[in-house]
N, C-alpha and C positions, 0 to 999 in steps of 0.2 A: 609610651602610652600615658595618657593623663591619669591622675589619681584623684579619686573623689575627695572633696573637701566640704563636708556638710556643716560648716560652722554657721549656725543660724544667725541671720541678720548682720553678717559681716561683709567686708569687701573681698574676702578670700573664698567665700562659699562658691561652689560651682555645681552643686547638685542638691536636690531635695531629699534624697534617700541614700542609703548605703548599700553596698553589694550584699551584705548579710541580710538586710531587711528585704531586699528584692528576692533573694533566694528563699526566705521564709514565706513571702507572699506567694511565690510560684509553687511552693510545696503543696499548698492547699487550693491552688487555682484550677478551674475547670480545664484550662489549656496548659497545664504544667509541662507537658512533654514538649510543647513548642519552645519554651524558654531554653531547655537543655538541647533539644534537637536542632534548633536554628543556630545555636552557637557552633555546633558541628566540630568541636575541637576537644580532643581528649587530654591535651596538655593543660594541667591545672593553672599554670601561670598565664598562658596565652588566653585561656578561657576567662580568667579573672580580669585580665587587661581589657578584653573585649566587652565583658559585662560592664565594667566601669566606664569605658568610652561610650557605650550605648546609653547608659543611664545619664551621663552628662549631656549627651546630645539630646536626649528626651527632654531634659530640663530646659535646655536652650530653646528647643522648638516650641515648647509651651510658652515660655517667656516672650519670645519674639513674635508669636502669632496673635496674641491677645493683649488687650488693655483690660485691667482688672478694676473692680470696685475698690474704693478706698485708696489709701496711700501706703507706701512701704513703711515698715517700722522705723528704719533709719533713713532720713530724707536728705542726708548730706550730699554734697556734689562729688563727682568722680575725682579721685585723687585725695580726698579727705579721709581721715581715719574713721569717721562715722558713715562713710558711704556704704550702701547696701547693694551688692551686685545683682542679686536675684529679686524677683518680684514678691516673693514670700519670705518671711512672714509679713503680713499687713499690720497696720498700727494696732489693731485690737486682738491680735492672736496671742493671747496669754492663757495658760492653763490655770487650774484651781490654785496652784501654788504661786502664781504670779510669774512663771517662767515663760519665755517665748517658745513657741512651737510651730511646726508646720502641720496644718490640718490634714487629717487622714485622706480626705478626698483628693487633695493635691498630691499626696504620696501615691495613692492608688492610680491617679491619672498618669503620674510619671512612670510607674511600672507598666501600665498598659501602653503608653507611648513607646517605651523601650521595646516592648514586644512587637508593636506595629512597625517600628524602624527595622527590626530584624526581618519581619515578614515581607515588607515592601522591598527590602534589599534582596532577598532571596527570590522574589517574584513567584511565590507559590501560587499555582493555579490548579483548580480542580472544579468539578461541577458544583460542589457545595462550599468551596472556600476560595472566593475570588478576591484578590488584593488589587485595589486601585492605586497604582504608584503615584498618581497625581495628587492624592490627598496628603496634605502635610500632617494633619492631626488625625489620628485614628478615631473611629466612632466610639470605641469603648473608653478611650482616654478623655474624649470630649464630654461624654456622659458624666464623668466624675467632676470635671472642672467647670462645667457649664454654669453652675450657680455663682461662680466667682467672676465670670466674664462680663465686662461692661460692653465691649464691642471687639470685633475682630479687626486686626490691623490689615489694611488694604495696601499691598505694595503699589508704589507709584506706577501709574499707567495701567492699573488693573481695576476692574469693577466687579462688585458682588451684587448681583440682582437677586432680590428676594420676592 
């Protein structure tokens, strides 16, 4: 299974969040049971592997679905040491100490997208909770990252009518 590598602004980064930060987020989340119940595995190692895989997939889906305002912090080309794999941090994402960081809304969107991936995979359906498996990005995830989105990537041969 893949291992999360949250090295901010590097070519080795593969996720915006860590498993520990996701667990903390879902401890106080209104839908915290879904994070643990949808994993459906009591084996701690298997559960950890699944969490990391889902969080990495959530990051990839966010990055591949949208084009974002601004430019990446590291604008090197693929294969160069200063190449930045992920879309965030952007060029202006510095905290008060001058350190690079991932903005909270991007992290929150990643957590929500991971939950969405689990929900759409399980295809949970009830009268009050319908999951549309055709949606790539969950509504809650999109609500967090919407302010950073310049436009949605349209796959070749597809059209988005608004």
